N, C-alpha and C positions, 0 to 999 in steps of 0.2 A: 517262536513257540506259539501254539494255538491260543487265540484270545478266548475262545469258547471253553477250552479245556481248563484254563486258569480260574474261571468263575466258580465260586463255591455254590453248593447245592443246599438249599434250606430243607431240613428234614421237617415235614409237616407233623402237627400234633397227632398223637395216637398211632404213629408209625414207628416200628422197631427195626433197627438195623444191626446186623451181625456180620462180622468178618471171620472167615475160616480160611487161612492161607490166602489164596487168590480168589476165593469165592465169596461174593457178597450176597447176603440173604436179607430181603426186605419184606416185612409183614405189615399189613394195614387192615383197615376195616373191610375192604373188598376182597382181599386174598393175599397170597404169598407169591413172590417172584425171586428167582435166583439168577446170578450172572457171574460167569468166570471172567475176572478182570485179567487183561493181558499181563504177562510177567514183567514187562518193562514199565508198568504204571503202579505207583504207590498210592494207596487210599488211606487218608487220615480222617477219623471221625472225632471231631472235637466240638464241644458245646452243642449247638443244634445244626451244625453244618458238616457236610462231607466235602473234603478238599482233595483234589487229585494233583499229583505231581509226577513228572518223568524221573525215573531213576537215572537214566543216561540221556543227556541232550544229544539228539540225533535227528536229522531231517526225515528219516524214514519212519520215526515213531510219532511225529506230529499229527498226521491225519487220524491215526487211531486214538490219539490222546483226546482230541475234540469229539470224536465219535463216541468214545467210551463215556465221556461226561454227558453227552446228549442222551445216550441210552439209559444211563442211571437216572437222569432227571425224568425221563419218560416213565421209568419204573416207579419212582416216587409218586408221580401224578396218577399213574394207573392204580396203585394199591390204595390211594386215598380218595380219588374222585372217579376213576374209571374213564373209559373212552367209548364213544358212540359214533357210528356212521349210519346215515339214513339214505336209502335208495328209493327212487320213485319209478314206477312202471308206467310208461306212456304207450298207449295203443289200444285200439278197440279189441276187446276179447282177451287181452293180456291181464293176468291176475296172479296173485300169490295167496297161499294159505298155509297154515301149520297143520301137520298131521302128527300129533304127538311131539316128538323132538325134531322131526324132519320138516324141511321147507319144501313145499310142492309148488312149482311154477308152471303155469299154463302160458306158453309163449308162442303159440301158433304152430308148434311142431305136432307131428302125429301122436307122440306120447308125451305125457307130462315129465318135467325135469324134477328129480328128487335130490335134495342136498342135505346131508347130515353134517351139522356143524362140529367143529373140533371141541375138545374138552375145555371148559372155561369160557366158552362163548355162548351167549344167549341171543337168539333171534326171535323177534316178535313181529307180528303182522297186525297193526292196529286197524287197517282197512285193506281191501284187496289190491290197492295201487301203491302201498307203502310198506317197505321192509326196514326194520331197525335192528342193527347189529351192535351189541354191547359186550364189553369185556375189559380186562385189566391190562392186557398186552397190546400196545398200540400197533405193533407190526402185524400181529395175528388178526386183529380187527380189520386193518386195512387190506390184508391179503384176502380175507374171506369176502369182504365187500367187492374187491376187484374180481375174484373168482365168480361171484354171482352175477356181476355186471357183464362178464365175458360171455355168459350164456346167450345174451341178446344185446349186443352193444347198440347204441343209438344209430339209427339210419339217418344219414345227412340229407336225404331227399324228402322223407316223410316225417322225420323227427320221432319215430317210434322206437321203443326199446327200453333198456334199464339205464337210468342216469342217477348220478349223485344228487341229493337234494341241494338246490341252489345252483346246479351246473347249467350252463347255457350251451345249447347245441345249435351251432350255426347251420342253417339250412341252405343247401345249394339249389339254384334254380334248375328245373328240369329242362328237357329239350323243348325248344320253341319252334313252331311251324315257320318255315322259311317262306312259304307261299301256299297257294291253294292247289297247285298242280302236283302231279306225281313225281316230277323231277325237279322240284324247287319252285322258284318264283316264275310267275306267268307274265311278268312285266317285260316289255320289249324295249 
């Protein structure tokens, strides 16, 4: 059985949990999230803990057992603390700004890139070289950060593009001159 799935989840203070059939509703200071629990997993809410158990012991259900526990734990963290991803723009002339709710990126293309975030996601641009994405859904925050990064992934020769804060981009060496002549080395 999954070791992660067996671990109880501590319910943070000021977070409310409700079970309706196989749907769990979690409400905290940051917002509300819902999740449809798979039918082969039983959810027990006792004291200040949520405990999961398999209804039927089967090797096919073990991976989803641990995944369900991890998703529920992420939901509790999201509604109580929230999630944040920071992106850094590297490159001369590359910049970001907010136009109302839209994110506008100048990334060296002929036209600026405009991105409208999903509901429940807040994007801020504290300076033209930094983008901060916040929200309560960990998966959605990560997907939006990856989507924005995909507009201009980092170039491994110059190091320019959009990177995660703290990410290291390994630069490749460019072509090196073999010699001074047109056909390579002039050594005989």
